[in-house]
C-alpha positions as a Markdown table, in Angstrom:
| # | Residue | x | y | z |
|---|---|---|---|---|
| 1 | Met | 36.1 | 4.0 | 40.4 |
| 2 | Asn | 32.6 | 2.7 | 39.7 |
| 3 | Gln | 31.5 | 6.2 | 38.8 |
| 4 | Lys | 34.4 | 6.6 | 36.4 |
| 5 | Trp | 33.5 | 3.4 | 34.5 |
| 6 | Leu | 29.8 | 4.4 | 34.5 |
| 7 | Ile | 30.7 | 7.7 | 32.8 |
| 8 | Leu | 33.0 | 6.0 | 30.4 |
| 9 | Gly | 30.2 | 3.6 | 29.5 |
| 10 | Phe | 27.8 | 6.4 | 28.7 |
| 11 | Leu | 30.4 | 8.0 | 26.3 |
| 12 | Val | 31.4 | 4.7 | 24.5 |
| 13 | Leu | 27.9 | 3.3 | 24.1 |
| 14 | Pro | 26.6 | 6.0 | 21.6 |
| 15 | Ala | 29.7 | 5.7 | 19.5 |
| 16 | Thr | 29.4 | 1.9 | 19.5 |
| 17 | Val | 25.8 | 2.1 | 18.4 |
| 18 | Ile | 26.6 | 4.5 | 15.6 |
| 19 | Gly | 29.3 | 2.2 | 14.3 |
| 20 | Leu | 27.1 | -0.9 | 14.1 |
| 21 | Pro | 26.0 | -2.0 | 10.6 |
| 22 | Gly | 22.3 | -2.1 | 10.0 |
| 23 | Cys | 19.7 | -2.6 | 7.4 |
| 24 | Ser | 16.1 | -1.6 | 6.8 |
| 25 | Thr | 13.2 | -2.3 | 4.5 |
| 26 | Val | 11.2 | 0.0 | 2.3 |
| 27 | Arg | 7.7 | 0.4 | 3.8 |
| 28 | Val | 4.8 | -0.7 | 1.5 |
| 29 | Thr | 1.2 | 0.2 | 2.5 |
| 30 | Ser | -2.0 | -1.5 | 1.4 |
| 31 | Pro | -3.9 | 0.3 | 0.1 |
| 32 | Ser | -1.5 | 2.7 | -1.5 |
| 33 | Ala | -2.4 | 5.5 | 1.0 |
| 34 | Thr | -1.7 | 5.0 | 4.7 |
| 35 | Ala | -4.4 | 5.2 | 7.3 |
| 36 | Thr | -3.0 | 8.5 | 8.5 |
| 37 | Gln | -3.1 | 9.9 | 4.9 |
| 38 | Gln | -6.7 | 8.8 | 4.6 |
| 39 | Tyr | -7.6 | 10.4 | 7.9 |
| 40 | Leu | -5.9 | 13.7 | 6.9 |
| 41 | Thr | -7.8 | 14.0 | 3.6 |
| 42 | Ser | -11.2 | 12.7 | 4.8 |
| 43 | Glu | -11.3 | 14.9 | 7.9 |
| 44 | Ala | -10.3 | 17.9 | 5.8 |
| 45 | Val | -13.2 | 17.1 | 3.4 |
| 46 | Ser | -15.6 | 16.9 | 6.4 |
| 47 | Lys | -14.4 | 20.2 | 7.7 |
| 48 | Ala | -14.8 | 21.9 | 4.4 |
| 49 | Ile | -18.3 | 20.5 | 3.8 |
| 50 | Ser | -19.5 | 21.5 | 7.3 |
| 51 | Lys | -19.0 | 25.1 | 6.3 |
| 52 | Leu | -21.3 | 25.0 | 3.3 |
| 53 | Ser | -24.8 | 26.4 | 3.4 |
| 54 | Phe | -27.7 | 24.3 | 2.2 |
| 55 | Asp | -30.7 | 26.3 | 3.4 |
| 56 | Leu | -32.2 | 27.0 | 0.0 |
| 57 | Leu | -32.3 | 23.2 | -0.8 |
| 58 | Arg | -34.6 | 22.3 | 2.1 |
| 59 | Gly | -37.7 | 20.4 | 0.9 |
| 60 | Arg | -36.4 | 20.1 | -2.7 |
| 61 | Lys | -35.8 | 17.0 | -4.8 |
| 62 | Val | -32.1 | 17.2 | -5.8 |
| 63 | Phe | -29.6 | 15.2 | -7.9 |
| 64 | Ile | -25.9 | 15.4 | -6.9 |
| 65 | Asp | -23.6 | 15.6 | -9.9 |
| 66 | Asn | -20.1 | 14.7 | -8.8 |
| 67 | Ser | -18.6 | 14.3 | -12.4 |
| 68 | Tyr | -16.4 | 17.3 | -11.8 |
| 69 | Leu | -14.5 | 15.6 | -9.0 |
| 70 | Ser | -11.5 | 13.4 | -9.8 |
| 71 | Asp | -11.8 | 9.7 | -9.2 |
| 72 | Ala | -9.5 | 9.9 | -6.2 |
| 73 | Glu | -11.8 | 12.5 | -4.6 |
| 74 | Lys | -15.2 | 11.1 | -5.4 |
| 75 | Glu | -16.2 | 8.4 | -3.0 |
| 76 | Phe | -15.8 | 9.9 | 0.5 |
| 77 | Ala | -16.4 | 13.5 | -0.6 |
| 78 | Thr | -19.7 | 12.6 | -2.4 |
| 79 | Ala | -20.9 | 10.5 | 0.6 |
| 80 | Glu | -20.1 | 13.2 | 3.1 |
| 81 | Phe | -21.7 | 15.9 | 0.8 |
| 82 | Arg | -24.9 | 13.7 | 0.4 |
| 83 | Ala | -25.2 | 13.3 | 4.1 |
| 84 | Ala | -25.0 | 17.1 | 4.6 |
| 85 | Val | -27.6 | 17.7 | 1.9 |
| 86 | Leu | -30.0 | 15.1 | 3.5 |
| 87 | Gln | -29.5 | 16.6 | 7.0 |
| 88 | Ala | -30.4 | 20.0 | 5.5 |
| 89 | Gly | -33.8 | 18.6 | 4.6 |
| 90 | Ala | -33.4 | 18.0 | 0.9 |
| 91 | Phe | -34.5 | 14.8 | -0.9 |
| 92 | Val | -31.7 | 13.2 | -2.8 |
| 93 | Lys | -32.7 | 11.4 | -6.0 |
| 94 | Ala | -30.6 | 8.7 | -7.8 |
| 95 | Asp | -32.3 | 9.5 | -11.1 |
| 96 | Arg | -31.4 | 12.9 | -12.6 |
| 97 | Asn | -34.8 | 13.1 | -14.3 |
| 98 | Glu | -36.7 | 12.9 | -11.0 |
| 99 | Ala | -34.9 | 16.0 | -9.5 |
| 100 | Glu | -36.1 | 19.6 | -9.4 |
| 101 | Met | -32.5 | 20.8 | -8.8 |
| 102 | Ile | -29.1 | 19.7 | -9.9 |
| 103 | Ile | -26.2 | 20.2 | -7.5 |
| 104 | Glu | -22.8 | 20.3 | -9.0 |
| 105 | Met | -19.9 | 19.6 | -6.6 |
| 106 | Arg | -16.5 | 21.1 | -7.2 |
| 107 | Ser | -13.1 | 20.8 | -5.5 |
| 108 | Asn | -10.1 | 23.1 | -6.0 |
| 109 | Gly | -8.0 | 20.4 | -4.5 |
| 110 | Ile | -7.7 | 17.6 | -2.0 |
| 111 | Gly | -4.3 | 16.5 | -0.8 |
| 112 | Ile | -1.5 | 16.5 | 1.8 |
| 113 | Asp | 1.6 | 18.8 | 2.1 |
| 114 | His | 4.5 | 16.9 | 3.7 |
| 115 | Tyr | 7.4 | 18.4 | 5.6 |
| 116 | Gln | 10.3 | 16.7 | 7.2 |
| 117 | Ser | 13.3 | 17.8 | 9.1 |
| 118 | Leu | 16.2 | 15.8 | 10.6 |
| 119 | Val | 19.2 | 16.7 | 12.7 |
| 120 | Gly | 21.5 | 13.8 | 12.2 |
| 121 | Leu | 22.4 | 11.3 | 9.4 |
| 122 | Pro | 19.6 | 10.3 | 7.0 |
| 123 | Ala | 19.1 | 6.7 | 5.8 |
| 124 | Ile | 21.1 | 6.0 | 2.6 |
| 125 | Tyr | 19.5 | 3.7 | 0.0 |
| 126 | Gly | 21.9 | 1.4 | -1.9 |
| 127 | Pro | 21.3 | 0.0 | -5.4 |
| 128 | Pro | 18.9 | -3.0 | -5.7 |
| 129 | Thr | 20.7 | -6.4 | -5.6 |
| 130 | Gly | 19.7 | -9.8 | -6.8 |
| 131 | Ser | 17.5 | -8.9 | -9.8 |
| 132 | Asp | 20.0 | -9.4 | -12.6 |
| 133 | Val | 22.5 | -11.7 | -10.9 |
| 134 | Ser | 20.3 | -14.7 | -10.0 |
| 135 | Gly | 18.2 | -14.7 | -13.1 |
| 136 | Ala | 14.5 | -14.7 | -13.6 |
| 137 | Gly | 12.3 | -15.0 | -10.5 |
| 138 | Ala | 14.9 | -13.6 | -8.2 |
| 139 | Ile | 13.8 | -11.1 | -5.6 |
| 140 | Ala | 15.5 | -7.7 | -5.7 |
| 141 | Gln | 16.6 | -6.4 | -2.3 |
| 142 | Thr | 17.5 | -2.9 | -1.3 |
| 143 | Val | 20.1 | -2.3 | 1.3 |
| 144 | Val | 19.4 | 0.8 | 3.5 |
| 145 | Thr | 21.8 | 2.2 | 6.1 |
| 146 | Pro | 20.0 | 3.0 | 9.4 |
| 147 | Glu | 18.9 | 6.6 | 10.1 |
| 148 | Ile | 20.7 | 8.2 | 13.0 |
| 149 | Ala | 18.5 | 11.1 | 14.3 |
| 150 | Ile | 19.2 | 13.4 | 17.1 |
| 151 | Thr | 15.9 | 15.1 | 16.5 |
| 152 | Lys | 13.4 | 14.4 | 13.7 |
| 153 | Asn | 10.1 | 16.0 | 12.8 |
| 154 | Ile | 7.5 | 14.9 | 10.3 |
| 155 | Arg | 4.6 | 17.4 | 9.7 |
| 156 | Gln | 1.7 | 16.5 | 7.5 |
| 157 | Val | -1.1 | 19.0 | 6.7 |
| 158 | Gly | -4.2 | 17.9 | 4.8 |
| 159 | Tyr | -6.2 | 20.3 | 2.7 |
| 160 | Ala | -9.6 | 20.0 | 1.0 |
| 161 | Ser | -11.5 | 22.7 | -0.8 |
| 162 | Ile | -15.2 | 22.0 | -1.6 |
| 163 | Ser | -17.9 | 24.2 | -3.2 |
| 164 | Tyr | -21.2 | 23.6 | -5.1 |
| 165 | Val | -23.7 | 25.3 | -7.4 |
| 166 | Ala | -27.3 | 24.4 | -7.6 |
| 167 | Tyr | -29.7 | 25.1 | -10.5 |
| 168 | Trp | -33.2 | 24.2 | -11.7 |
| 169 | Ser | -33.1 | 21.1 | -13.8 |
| 170 | Asp | -35.6 | 22.4 | -16.4 |
| 171 | Thr | -34.4 | 25.9 | -16.9 |
| 172 | Gly | -30.8 | 25.8 | -15.8 |
| 173 | Glu | -31.3 | 29.0 | -13.7 |
| 174 | Ile | -29.0 | 29.1 | -10.7 |
| 175 | Val | -30.7 | 28.7 | -7.3 |
| 176 | Ala | -27.9 | 28.6 | -4.8 |
| 177 | Gln | -24.2 | 28.3 | -4.4 |
| 178 | Ser | -21.8 | 28.0 | -1.5 |
| 179 | Gly | -18.0 | 27.9 | -1.1 |
| 180 | Pro | -15.3 | 27.2 | -1.8 |
| 181 | Tyr | -14.4 | 26.5 | 1.8 |
| 182 | Val | -11.2 | 25.0 | 2.9 |
| 183 | Gly | -10.8 | 22.3 | 5.6 |
| 184 | Lys | -7.4 | 21.7 | 7.1 |
| 185 | Thr | -6.0 | 18.8 | 9.2 |
| 186 | Leu | -2.7 | 18.2 | 10.9 |
| 187 | Arg | -0.5 | 15.4 | 12.2 |
| 188 | Glu | 3.0 | 16.2 | 13.5 |
| 189 | Asp | 5.4 | 13.6 | 14.8 |
| 190 | Trp | 8.6 | 14.3 | 16.9 |
| 191 | Trp | 11.5 | 12.0 | 17.8 |
| 192 | Phe | 14.4 | 12.8 | 20.1 |
| 193 | Leu | 17.5 | 10.7 | 20.4 |
| 194 | Gly | 15.6 | 7.7 | 19.0 |
| 195 | Phe | 12.6 | 8.0 | 21.3 |
| 196 | Gly | 9.2 | 8.7 | 19.9 |
| 197 | Pro | 7.1 | 9.5 | 18.1 |
| 198 | Gln | 5.3 | 12.2 | 20.2 |
| 199 | Thr | 2.3 | 13.0 | 18.1 |
| 200 | Val | 0.1 | 16.1 | 18.0 |
| 201 | Gly | -2.6 | 17.1 | 15.6 |
| 202 | Asn | -6.4 | 16.9 | 15.0 |
| 203 | Val | -6.8 | 13.5 | 13.4 |
| 204 | Pro | -6.6 | 10.0 | 15.0 |
| 205 | Val | -4.3 | 8.9 | 16.7 |
| 206 | Val | -2.6 | 11.8 | 18.5 |
| 207 | Asp | -1.1 | 12.3 | 22.0 |
| 208 | Arg | -2.3 | 16.0 | 22.1 |
| 209 | Thr | -4.8 | 17.8 | 20.0 |
| 210 | Met | -3.5 | 20.8 | 18.1 |
| 211 | Glu | -5.0 | 22.7 | 15.1 |
| 212 | Pro | -2.9 | 23.6 | 12.1 |
């Protein structure tokens, strides 16, 4: 008898959980990119820059021109590139007029491809409430039905393409060029019957390292 009720409980419990009402909130990150997204792009940039050759810049006074990078790409990519140039034995100058060579950085693109699959019922977003009914100053709320996932997978692949060309500052004659080289990063999360995530990839923090 006890075994019969135990089996019945296992059958009824999932149906009861599915039937329960629920709500959720829309995630907001600060800054706009999550830590995972920043890791995916920055590690991809590092991988791309590590493939570049700087042998012909050794012992030279150089100025790094990053004006061809978009604002979103500039800060980390420039810092990582500068570190690689310094490690190669070049002398980086802050003043363009003090440099023998100008190095122009370029990028074909830095970003993340996002893939998601779900076996189950996705969350359903209802219309915002409270913004027009309660008048000025009211906080709009979004009602979201809970996601019911048998299995769920989120795969994020980061890409960065970096290259450069170096030329004499006085004549404009090309001295060296390298790239473009592409760096790739991966984070993949799995859920099964609500348990997870189990994370694999090559950026922090993962349960198991795996290359894309």
